[in-house]
C-alpha positions as a printed NumPy array, in Angstrom:
array([[-91.868,  43.179,  73.187],
       [-88.508,  43.366,  71.437],
       [-85.775,  40.775,  71.854],
       [-82.028,  41.113,  72.306],
       [-79.4  ,  38.327,  72.492],
       [-79.111,  36.393,  75.744],
       [-82.89 ,  36.519,  76.341],
       [-82.809,  40.229,  77.135],
       [-86.048,  41.984,  76.154],
       [-87.611,  45.433,  76.299],
       [-90.605,  47.543,  75.402],
       [-90.541,  51.095,  74.118],
       [-87.203,  52.784,  73.438],
       [-83.981,  51.315,  74.774],
       [-82.068,  53.887,  76.884],
       [-79.184,  55.455,  74.99 ],
       [-76.745,  54.353,  77.68 ],
       [-77.863,  50.738,  77.175],
       [-77.592,  51.012,  73.387],
       [-73.973,  52.092,  73.697],
       [-73.233,  49.402,  76.307],
       [-74.553,  46.732,  73.96 ],
       [-72.004,  47.853,  71.374],
       [-69.181,  47.647,  73.92 ],
       [-68.756,  51.397,  73.485],
       [-69.223,  52.474,  77.111],
       [-66.294,  52.701,  79.482],
       [-67.195,  51.81 ,  83.076],
       [-65.788,  54.43 ,  85.459],
       [-65.817,  53.152,  89.032],
       [-65.343,  56.264,  91.187],
       [-65.403,  54.669,  94.66 ],
       [-66.585,  51.504,  96.367],
       [-67.949,  53.439,  99.35 ],
       [-71.74 ,  53.382,  99.719],
       [-74.071,  54.076, 102.642],
       [-76.629,  51.51 , 101.486],
       [-76.525,  47.901, 102.652],
       [-78.163,  46.145,  99.689],
       [-78.087,  42.412, 100.389],
       [-77.635,  41.632,  96.69 ],
       [-74.67 ,  43.959,  96.064],
       [-72.292,  42.004,  93.762],
       [-69.228,  44.279,  94.005],
       [-65.968,  42.339,  94.314],
       [-63.916,  42.249,  97.5  ],
       [-61.079,  44.502,  96.215],
       [-63.646,  47.252,  95.526],
       [-66.439,  46.819,  98.063],
       [-66.48 ,  49.615, 100.661],
       [-63.002,  50.714,  99.553],
       [-62.261,  54.17 ,  98.178],
       [-60.631,  52.963,  94.974],
       [-61.098,  53.959,  91.341],
       [-61.126,  51.899,  88.139],
       [-61.738,  52.393,  84.434],
       [-63.032,  49.026,  83.255],
       [-60.437,  46.61 ,  84.712],
       [-57.697,  49.248,  85.096],
       [-56.929,  50.715,  88.544],
       [-56.709,  54.486,  88.2  ],
       [-53.927,  56.735,  89.385],
       [-55.599,  59.744,  87.753],
       [-58.032,  60.63 ,  84.981],
       [-55.3  ,  60.399,  82.358],
       [-55.496,  56.635,  82.836],
       [-59.269,  56.732,  82.352],
       [-58.917,  58.747,  79.15 ],
       [-56.387,  56.2  ,  77.876],
       [-58.804,  53.337,  78.594],
       [-61.639,  55.199,  76.861],
       [-59.452,  55.614,  73.786],
       [-58.413,  51.963,  73.907],
       [-62.042,  50.834,  73.534],
       [-62.964,  53.784,  71.279],
       [-65.632,  54.703,  73.812],
       [-68.561,  56.824,  72.72 ],
       [-69.703,  57.157,  76.321],
       [-69.071,  56.369,  79.974],
       [-71.141,  54.695,  82.687],
       [-70.237,  55.991,  86.157],
       [-70.741,  53.557,  88.987],
       [-69.619,  52.529,  92.476],
       [-70.356,  52.266,  95.42 ],
       [-72.386,  55.423,  95.17 ],
       [-70.899,  58.078,  92.86 ],
       [-73.063,  60.829,  94.374],
       [-71.53 ,  60.26 ,  97.803],
       [-68.463,  61.811,  96.166],
       [-70.355,  64.178,  93.876],
       [-67.595,  66.787,  93.677],
       [-65.099,  64.178,  92.489],
       [-67.688,  62.717,  90.13 ],
       [-68.536,  66.167,  88.72 ],
       [-64.867,  66.831,  88.033],
       [-64.574,  63.533,  86.165],
       [-67.638,  64.292,  84.065],
       [-66.159,  67.668,  83.104],
       [-62.816,  66.081,  82.182],
       [-64.493,  63.481,  79.96 ],
       [-66.682,  66.071,  78.249],
       [-63.692,  68.35 ,  77.664],
       [-61.649,  65.479,  76.21 ],
       [-64.293,  63.804,  74.053],
       [-66.934,  66.496,  73.522],
       [-70.591,  66.821,  74.461],
       [-71.535,  63.836,  72.286],
       [-69.707,  61.554,  74.748],
       [-72.767,  60.202,  76.558],
       [-72.407,  59.822,  80.328],
       [-74.837,  58.016,  82.609],
       [-74.617,  57.425,  86.349],
       [-76.045,  55.005,  88.926],
       [-76.931,  56.203,  92.427],
       [-78.934,  55.204,  95.478],
       [-78.814,  58.719,  96.94 ],
       [-78.76 ,  62.313,  95.777],
       [-79.056,  65.637,  97.56 ],
       [-80.265,  68.604,  95.523],
       [-76.729,  69.985,  95.66 ],
       [-75.203,  66.736,  94.372],
       [-77.695,  66.285,  91.532],
       [-77.309,  69.894,  90.421],
       [-73.514,  69.565,  90.518],
       [-73.369,  66.526,  88.206],
       [-76.044,  68.091,  86.003],
       [-74.033,  71.289,  85.565],
       [-70.952,  69.17 ,  84.839],
       [-72.783,  67.614,  81.869],
       [-74.343,  64.346,  83.088],
       [-76.727,  63.081,  80.391],
       [-78.608,  60.282,  82.151],
       [-79.177,  59.348,  85.793],
       [-80.369,  55.947,  86.987],
       [-81.784,  55.874,  90.508],
       [-81.529,  52.684,  92.52 ],
       [-84.147,  52.833,  95.293],
       [-83.711,  50.276,  98.106],
       [-85.979,  47.263,  97.668],
       [-87.782,  47.872, 100.965],
       [-89.363,  51.108,  99.638],
       [-90.469,  49.972,  96.182],
       [-94.113,  49.96 ,  97.371],
       [-93.824,  53.404,  98.929],
       [-92.024,  55.461,  96.291],
       [-94.72 ,  58.178,  96.268],
       [-93.796,  58.984,  99.868],
       [-90.028,  58.785,  99.341],
       [-87.302,  61.359,  98.696],
       [-86.875,  59.832,  95.24 ],
       [-89.79 ,  61.909,  93.939],
       [-87.8  ,  65.04 ,  94.741],
       [-84.608,  63.547,  93.322],
       [-86.368,  62.807,  90.047],
       [-87.648,  66.387,  89.874],
       [-84.199,  67.815,  90.604],
       [-82.644,  65.666,  87.877],
       [-85.327,  66.673,  85.383],
       [-84.745,  70.332,  86.195],
       [-81.111,  69.785,  85.137],
       [-82.226,  68.378,  81.779],
       [-81.153,  64.786,  82.372],
       [-82.783,  61.638,  81.103],
       [-84.103,  59.934,  84.243],
       [-84.748,  56.257,  84.899],
       [-84.709,  53.577,  87.566],
       [-82.465,  50.527,  87.574],
       [-82.847,  47.643,  90.045],
       [-82.363,  43.871,  90.143],
       [-85.242,  41.546,  89.322],
       [-85.854,  39.909,  92.7  ],
       [-87.639,  36.527,  92.589],
       [-90.782,  36.456,  94.715],
       [-91.149,  40.236,  94.668],
       [-93.591,  40.557,  91.785],
       [-96.025,  42.95 ,  93.512],
       [-93.223,  45.189,  94.75 ],
       [-91.79 ,  45.286,  91.222],
       [-95.197,  46.13 ,  89.755],
       [-95.55 ,  48.981,  92.246],
       [-92.132,  50.317,  91.235],
       [-93.002,  50.161,  87.535],
       [-96.362,  51.864,  88.182],
       [-94.568,  54.641,  90.055],
       [-92.112,  55.032,  87.161],
       [-95.009,  55.264,  84.719],
       [-96.851,  57.859,  86.834],
       [-93.669,  59.921,  87.109],
       [-93.261,  59.663,  83.329],
       [-89.703,  58.401,  83.673],
       [-87.794,  57.548,  80.541],
       [-87.303,  53.888,  81.479],
       [-86.922,  51.261,  84.154],
       [-84.18 ,  48.663,  83.837],
       [-84.526,  45.275,  85.509],
       [-81.221,  43.412,  85.786],
       [-80.99 ,  39.696,  86.312],
       [-80.122,  38.99 ,  89.942],
       [-76.643,  37.458,  89.993],
       [-74.692,  35.467,  92.529],
       [-71.168,  36.767,  93.228],
       [-68.389,  35.923,  95.659],
       [-69.488,  38.752,  97.958],
       [-73.283,  38.309,  97.933],
       [-73.5  ,  34.505,  97.736],
       [-74.154,  34.005, 101.444],
       [-76.774,  36.744, 101.564],
       [-78.695,  35.308,  98.621],
       [-78.617,  31.755,  99.926],
       [-79.725,  33.052, 103.319],
       [-82.836,  34.469, 101.661],
       [-83.517,  31.16 ,  99.894],
       [-82.461,  32.307,  96.43 ],
       [-80.984,  29.596,  94.203],
       [-78.57 ,  29.586,  91.265],
       [-80.609,  28.782,  88.158],
       [-78.16 ,  26.182,  86.769],
       [-74.608,  24.872,  86.989],
       [-73.105,  27.151,  84.332],
       [-74.746,  30.544,  84.921],
       [-74.559,  32.973,  87.828],
       [-78.148,  34.208,  87.537],
       [-80.674,  33.508,  90.268],
       [-83.507,  31.078,  89.611],
       [-86.767,  32.818,  88.555],
       [-85.187,  36.283,  88.258],
       [-85.356,  36.202,  84.467],
       [-88.92 ,  34.896,  84.385],
       [-90.183,  37.673,  86.653],
       [-88.449,  40.369,  84.591],
       [-89.78 ,  39.077,  81.274],
       [-93.29 ,  38.978,  82.737],
       [-92.922,  42.632,  83.766],
       [-91.873,  43.582,  80.246],
       [-94.879,  41.741,  78.788],
       [-97.252,  43.528,  81.168],
       [-95.833,  47.01 ,  80.475],
       [-96.801,  47.628,  76.877],
       [-97.156,  51.394,  77.286],
       [-93.898,  52.09 ,  79.118],
       [-90.204,  51.343,  78.545],
       [-89.215,  48.371,  80.688],
       [-85.887,  46.773,  79.815],
       [-84.683,  43.428,  81.133],
       [-80.908,  42.892,  80.921],
       [-79.735,  39.321,  81.464],
       [-76.408,  38.194,  82.886],
       [-75.663,  36.322,  79.656],
       [-76.242,  39.521,  77.648],
       [-73.722,  41.37 ,  79.812],
       [-71.105,  38.65 ,  79.379],
       [-71.891,  37.389,  75.896],
       [-72.639,  40.665,  74.134],
       [-71.564,  43.768,  76.059],
       [-68.253,  42.379,  77.315],
       [-67.431,  40.571,  74.074],
       [-67.994,  43.704,  72.015],
       [-65.865,  45.785,  74.372],
       [-63.08 ,  43.2  ,  74.159],
       [-63.191,  43.344,  70.367],
       [-62.914,  47.125,  70.403],
       [-59.941,  47.013,  72.763],
       [-58.227,  44.152,  70.948],
       [-58.08 ,  46.254,  67.791],
       [-55.933,  48.78 ,  69.634],
       [-53.737,  46.572,  71.815],
       [-53.015,  43.564,  69.593],
       [-49.529,  43.521,  68.098],
       [-48.424,  42.096,  64.729],
       [-47.287,  38.956,  66.59 ],
       [-50.748,  38.415,  68.174],
       [-53.874,  36.713,  66.822],
       [-57.284,  38.176,  67.696],
       [-60.117,  35.646,  67.973],
       [-63.767,  36.135,  67.022],
       [-64.53 ,  36.537,  70.742],
       [-62.111,  39.446,  71.07 ],
       [-59.459,  37.511,  72.993],
       [-55.776,  37.554,  72.025],
       [-53.681,  34.43 ,  71.322],
       [-49.933,  34.578,  71.966],
       [-46.955,  32.273,  71.812],
       [-45.163,  32.204,  75.17 ],
       [-41.691,  30.956,  76.062],
       [-40.782,  30.845,  79.759],
       [-39.039,  28.789,  82.423],
       [-35.624,  30.447,  82.338],
       [-33.761,  33.751,  82.347],
       [-35.149,  36.238,  79.857],
       [-31.779,  36.906,  78.228],
       [-31.15 ,  33.176,  77.734],
       [-34.591,  32.676,  76.145],
       [-33.98 ,  35.605,  73.783],
       [-30.547,  34.257,  72.834],
       [-31.979,  30.783,  72.116],
       [-34.738,  32.196,  69.928],
       [-32.337,  34.418,  67.994],
       [-30.062,  31.42 ,  67.44 ],
       [-33.011,  29.778,  65.648],
       [-33.286,  32.776,  63.337],
       [-36.136,  34.602,  65.046],
       [-35.464,  38.363,  64.839],
       [-35.469,  40.334,  68.081],
       [-38.139,  42.573,  66.536],
       [-40.527,  39.588,  66.501],
       [-40.255,  39.018,  70.246],
       [-41.85 ,  40.878,  73.116],
       [-40.349,  40.675,  76.608],
       [-42.966,  40.566,  79.351],
       [-40.896,  41.295,  82.451],
       [-43.881,  41.266,  84.813],
       [-44.666,  37.67 ,  83.852],
       [-41.029,  36.689,  83.296],
       [-41.539,  35.417,  79.788],
       [-40.908,  36.129,  76.118],
       [-43.889,  36.394,  73.778],
       [-43.742,  35.399,  70.119],
       [-46.183,  34.803,  67.29 ],
       [-48.368,  31.752,  68.014],
       [-47.941,  30.433,  64.469],
       [-44.227,  29.712,  65.032],
       [-44.346,  27.9  ,  68.373],
       [-44.875,  24.414,  66.912],
       [-41.529,  24.795,  65.129],
       [-39.806,  25.579,  68.423],
       [-40.707,  22.269,  70.047],
       [-37.639,  20.174,  70.806],
       [-35.276,  22.93 ,  69.674],
       [-35.065,  24.949,  72.888],
       [-34.88 ,  23.867,  76.524],
       [-37.592,  26.205,  77.774],
       [-41.341,  25.769,  78.273],
       [-43.489,  26.689,  75.278],
       [-47.194,  27.533,  75.45 ],
       [-50.026,  28.87 ,  73.369],
       [-51.838,  31.328,  75.643],
       [-55.228,  32.982,  75.14 ],
       [-55.877,  36.179,  77.126],
       [-58.35 ,  39.018,  77.422],
       [-57.027,  42.212,  75.791],
       [-57.827,  44.078,  79.024],
       [-55.444,  45.894,  81.372],
       [-55.21 ,  42.843,  83.655],
       [-54.808,  40.411,  80.708],
       [-56.756,  37.598,  82.355],
       [-55.677,  34.226,  80.997],
       [-58.472,  32.251,  79.368],
       [-56.564,  29.171,  78.263],
       [-53.018,  27.81 ,  78.257],
       [-51.869,  24.874,  76.095],
       [-48.392,  23.414,  76.452],
       [-46.645,  22.745,  73.177]])
């Protein structure tokens, strides 16, 4: 058993898609929130769930030009396509795969998650250039996979030359079902099975509590006993690739590395990039933009060293000069730490 940060572990060979994700090098392309399945543990956020919307990482998409821009911003070496169910819209998904391959070349690794898959849909994404497909069978059929349509779906995907695996949450109390699913994966000679830590979210919280799942502690979103079950499955499966991915690995490694990659491309000379990949800015607000600019220029700060943020009605300056501004202007002064993502989520704000 091999260890990764955040108590993630695996046996065998880590899937290529996961290797790239760990480096923060995979863009997440959300093609639609529509899905025919009714998985009780689905964690998709309210703005996306069962809505036909598209995102590249945190960026809402108008078209694939936006997705290509986001991929360049994080210097992506691959893309993970998700939803909803991307194969419900397989023609759209196939077009996106082709666009990404044409823009970045065949070495741009693309994997996809799906709970469905007609022969026509699987062949379409395969012809478009999909490298890896991850099937997500509903939890109620894990014991009966040999009798399910997923056997055919696996064969169709293999015929198209894809790497094929299964990816599901690690559900506490479902150890025998999980064993059956792993045994099926081994018999089918799949490339891997990924077990993700079951996580509480704003949209699945009620469903999980209703099934007597518990949050494992006050600071993490993972479900109690999900990690322990997954690690036990990895230990038992010495002759087959079983990979457990923890919630803390996703947040503390994958996301952090992606933030660092993006920060390199979006940070300006007046910004400071932290070791966590966040961006620190000086912010002056609380008045009309033109009056703030005039006050700063009167103190000798060149216009070239200011950035007007009209959407947030503020002027941004280098954080290392804001202490010198205190008491010299009549506006509010802050040191602000943000994610370098499209939505620029604020992490911390300190008034100077």
